[in-house]
Chimera marker file (.cmm) of the C-alpha trace (Angstrom):
<marker_set name="trace">
<marker id="1" x="-28.658" y="14.731" z="25.959" r="1" g="1" b="0" radius="0.5"/>
<marker id="2" x="-27.436" y="16.371" z="22.760" r="1" g="1" b="0" radius="0.5"/>
<marker id="3" x="-25.753" y="14.111" z="19.977" r="1" g="1" b="0" radius="0.5"/>
<marker id="4" x="-22.815" y="15.415" z="17.882" r="1" g="1" b="0" radius="0.5"/>
<marker id="5" x="-24.203" y="15.516" z="14.300" r="1" g="1" b="0" radius="0.5"/>
<marker id="6" x="-20.936" y="14.408" z="12.743" r="1" g="1" b="0" radius="0.5"/>
<marker id="7" x="-19.138" y="16.036" z="9.894" r="1" g="1" b="0" radius="0.5"/>
<marker id="8" x="-21.132" y="18.000" z="7.166" r="1" g="1" b="0" radius="0.5"/>
<marker id="9" x="-21.698" y="16.697" z="3.706" r="1" g="1" b="0" radius="0.5"/>
<marker id="10" x="-19.015" y="19.091" z="2.371" r="1" g="1" b="0" radius="0.5"/>
<marker id="11" x="-16.456" y="17.907" z="4.944" r="1" g="1" b="0" radius="0.5"/>
<marker id="12" x="-17.175" y="14.183" z="4.016" r="1" g="1" b="0" radius="0.5"/>
<marker id="13" x="-16.876" y="15.199" z="0.238" r="1" g="1" b="0" radius="0.5"/>
<marker id="14" x="-13.521" y="17.116" z="0.753" r="1" g="1" b="0" radius="0.5"/>
<marker id="15" x="-12.198" y="14.046" z="2.827" r="1" g="1" b="0" radius="0.5"/>
<marker id="16" x="-13.087" y="11.836" z="-0.111" r="1" g="1" b="0" radius="0.5"/>
<marker id="17" x="-11.354" y="13.951" z="-2.695" r="1" g="1" b="0" radius="0.5"/>
<marker id="18" x="-8.283" y="14.044" z="-0.358" r="1" g="1" b="0" radius="0.5"/>
<marker id="19" x="-8.190" y="10.328" z="-0.045" r="1" g="1" b="0" radius="0.5"/>
<marker id="20" x="-8.711" y="9.942" z="-3.938" r="1" g="1" b="0" radius="0.5"/>
<marker id="21" x="-5.725" y="12.256" z="-4.727" r="1" g="1" b="0" radius="0.5"/>
<marker id="22" x="-3.644" y="10.654" z="-2.087" r="1" g="1" b="0" radius="0.5"/>
<marker id="23" x="-4.506" y="7.091" z="-3.618" r="1" g="1" b="0" radius="0.5"/>
<marker id="24" x="-3.593" y="8.530" z="-7.176" r="1" g="1" b="0" radius="0.5"/>
<marker id="25" x="-0.394" y="9.888" z="-6.163" r="1" g="1" b="0" radius="0.5"/>
<marker id="26" x="0.553" y="6.731" z="-4.118" r="1" g="1" b="0" radius="0.5"/>
<marker id="27" x="-0.437" y="4.514" z="-7.257" r="1" g="1" b="0" radius="0.5"/>
<marker id="28" x="1.815" y="6.656" z="-9.673" r="1" g="1" b="0" radius="0.5"/>
<marker id="29" x="4.742" y="6.467" z="-7.288" r="1" g="1" b="0" radius="0.5"/>
<marker id="30" x="4.453" y="2.648" z="-7.059" r="1" g="1" b="0" radius="0.5"/>
<marker id="31" x="3.929" y="2.326" z="-10.767" r="1" g="1" b="0" radius="0.5"/>
<marker id="32" x="7.039" y="4.538" z="-11.223" r="1" g="1" b="0" radius="0.5"/>
<marker id="33" x="9.287" y="2.348" z="-8.982" r="1" g="1" b="0" radius="0.5"/>
<marker id="34" x="8.050" y="-0.947" z="-10.682" r="1" g="1" b="0" radius="0.5"/>
<marker id="35" x="8.830" y="0.370" z="-14.026" r="1" g="1" b="0" radius="0.5"/>
<marker id="36" x="12.149" y="1.634" z="-12.817" r="1" g="1" b="0" radius="0.5"/>
<marker id="37" x="12.901" y="-1.889" z="-11.504" r="1" g="1" b="0" radius="0.5"/>
<marker id="38" x="11.854" y="-3.524" z="-14.753" r="1" g="1" b="0" radius="0.5"/>
<marker id="39" x="14.077" y="-1.191" z="-16.883" r="1" g="1" b="0" radius="0.5"/>
<marker id="40" x="17.082" y="-2.145" z="-14.420" r="1" g="1" b="0" radius="0.5"/>
<marker id="41" x="16.360" y="-5.712" z="-14.791" r="1" g="1" b="0" radius="0.5"/>
<marker id="42" x="16.099" y="-5.535" z="-18.603" r="1" g="1" b="0" radius="0.5"/>
<marker id="43" x="19.370" y="-3.557" z="-18.693" r="1" g="1" b="0" radius="0.5"/>
<marker id="44" x="21.119" y="-6.037" z="-16.625" r="1" g="1" b="0" radius="0.5"/>
<marker id="45" x="19.599" y="-9.206" z="-18.776" r="1" g="1" b="0" radius="0.5"/>
<marker id="46" x="20.779" y="-7.167" z="-21.903" r="1" g="1" b="0" radius="0.5"/>
<marker id="47" x="24.187" y="-6.804" z="-20.535" r="1" g="1" b="0" radius="0.5"/>
<marker id="48" x="24.500" y="-10.673" z="-19.654" r="1" g="1" b="0" radius="0.5"/>
<marker id="49" x="23.112" y="-11.311" z="-23.227" r="1" g="1" b="0" radius="0.5"/>
<marker id="50" x="25.524" y="-9.188" z="-24.888" r="1" g="1" b="0" radius="0.5"/>
<marker id="51" x="28.505" y="-10.723" z="-22.841" r="1" g="1" b="0" radius="0.5"/>
<marker id="52" x="27.134" y="-14.246" z="-23.516" r="1" g="1" b="0" radius="0.5"/>
<marker id="53" x="26.786" y="-13.493" z="-27.305" r="1" g="1" b="0" radius="0.5"/>
<marker id="54" x="30.300" y="-11.941" z="-27.607" r="1" g="1" b="0" radius="0.5"/>
<marker id="55" x="31.944" y="-15.090" z="-25.807" r="1" g="1" b="0" radius="0.5"/>
<marker id="56" x="29.975" y="-17.423" z="-27.885" r="1" g="1" b="0" radius="0.5"/>
<marker id="57" x="31.058" y="-15.758" z="-31.287" r="1" g="1" b="0" radius="0.5"/>
<marker id="58" x="34.671" y="-15.592" z="-30.140" r="1" g="1" b="0" radius="0.5"/>
<marker id="59" x="35.145" y="-19.254" z="-29.569" r="1" g="1" b="0" radius="0.5"/>
<link id1="1" id2="2" r="1" g="1" b="0" radius="0.2"/>
<link id1="2" id2="3" r="1" g="1" b="0" radius="0.2"/>
<link id1="3" id2="4" r="1" g="1" b="0" radius="0.2"/>
<link id1="4" id2="5" r="1" g="1" b="0" radius="0.2"/>
<link id1="5" id2="6" r="1" g="1" b="0" radius="0.2"/>
<link id1="6" id2="7" r="1" g="1" b="0" radius="0.2"/>
<link id1="7" id2="8" r="1" g="1" b="0" radius="0.2"/>
<link id1="8" id2="9" r="1" g="1" b="0" radius="0.2"/>
<link id1="9" id2="10" r="1" g="1" b="0" radius="0.2"/>
<link id1="10" id2="11" r="1" g="1" b="0" radius="0.2"/>
<link id1="11" id2="12" r="1" g="1" b="0" radius="0.2"/>
<link id1="12" id2="13" r="1" g="1" b="0" radius="0.2"/>
<link id1="13" id2="14" r="1" g="1" b="0" radius="0.2"/>
<link id1="14" id2="15" r="1" g="1" b="0" radius="0.2"/>
<link id1="15" id2="16" r="1" g="1" b="0" radius="0.2"/>
<link id1="16" id2="17" r="1" g="1" b="0" radius="0.2"/>
<link id1="17" id2="18" r="1" g="1" b="0" radius="0.2"/>
<link id1="18" id2="19" r="1" g="1" b="0" radius="0.2"/>
<link id1="19" id2="20" r="1" g="1" b="0" radius="0.2"/>
<link id1="20" id2="21" r="1" g="1" b="0" radius="0.2"/>
<link id1="21" id2="22" r="1" g="1" b="0" radius="0.2"/>
<link id1="22" id2="23" r="1" g="1" b="0" radius="0.2"/>
<link id1="23" id2="24" r="1" g="1" b="0" radius="0.2"/>
<link id1="24" id2="25" r="1" g="1" b="0" radius="0.2"/>
<link id1="25" id2="26" r="1" g="1" b="0" radius="0.2"/>
<link id1="26" id2="27" r="1" g="1" b="0" radius="0.2"/>
<link id1="27" id2="28" r="1" g="1" b="0" radius="0.2"/>
<link id1="28" id2="29" r="1" g="1" b="0" radius="0.2"/>
<link id1="29" id2="30" r="1" g="1" b="0" radius="0.2"/>
<link id1="30" id2="31" r="1" g="1" b="0" radius="0.2"/>
<link id1="31" id2="32" r="1" g="1" b="0" radius="0.2"/>
<link id1="32" id2="33" r="1" g="1" b="0" radius="0.2"/>
<link id1="33" id2="34" r="1" g="1" b="0" radius="0.2"/>
<link id1="34" id2="35" r="1" g="1" b="0" radius="0.2"/>
<link id1="35" id2="36" r="1" g="1" b="0" radius="0.2"/>
<link id1="36" id2="37" r="1" g="1" b="0" radius="0.2"/>
<link id1="37" id2="38" r="1" g="1" b="0" radius="0.2"/>
<link id1="38" id2="39" r="1" g="1" b="0" radius="0.2"/>
<link id1="39" id2="40" r="1" g="1" b="0" radius="0.2"/>
<link id1="40" id2="41" r="1" g="1" b="0" radius="0.2"/>
<link id1="41" id2="42" r="1" g="1" b="0" radius="0.2"/>
<link id1="42" id2="43" r="1" g="1" b="0" radius="0.2"/>
<link id1="43" id2="44" r="1" g="1" b="0" radius="0.2"/>
<link id1="44" id2="45" r="1" g="1" b="0" radius="0.2"/>
<link id1="45" id2="46" r="1" g="1" b="0" radius="0.2"/>
<link id1="46" id2="47" r="1" g="1" b="0" radius="0.2"/>
<link id1="47" id2="48" r="1" g="1" b="0" radius="0.2"/>
<link id1="48" id2="49" r="1" g="1" b="0" radius="0.2"/>
<link id1="49" id2="50" r="1" g="1" b="0" radius="0.2"/>
<link id1="50" id2="51" r="1" g="1" b="0" radius="0.2"/>
<link id1="51" id2="52" r="1" g="1" b="0" radius="0.2"/>
<link id1="52" id2="53" r="1" g="1" b="0" radius="0.2"/>
<link id1="53" id2="54" r="1" g="1" b="0" radius="0.2"/>
<link id1="54" id2="55" r="1" g="1" b="0" radius="0.2"/>
<link id1="55" id2="56" r="1" g="1" b="0" radius="0.2"/>
<link id1="56" id2="57" r="1" g="1" b="0" radius="0.2"/>
<link id1="57" id2="58" r="1" g="1" b="0" radius="0.2"/>
<link id1="58" id2="59" r="1" g="1" b="0" radius="0.2"/>
</marker_set>
């Protein structure tokens, strides 16, 4: 019976590089989305702060 030797070292190295690149790209996308959400939340808080301050000073 002949066993399948499996992927070569070069194939395994290439697979590792592909996984690392994919992980890096996905991490950048997730960080970008989170940063975008943080900016939106900060913008909403700033608008409510300005409105609150405006109403408070007009009383």
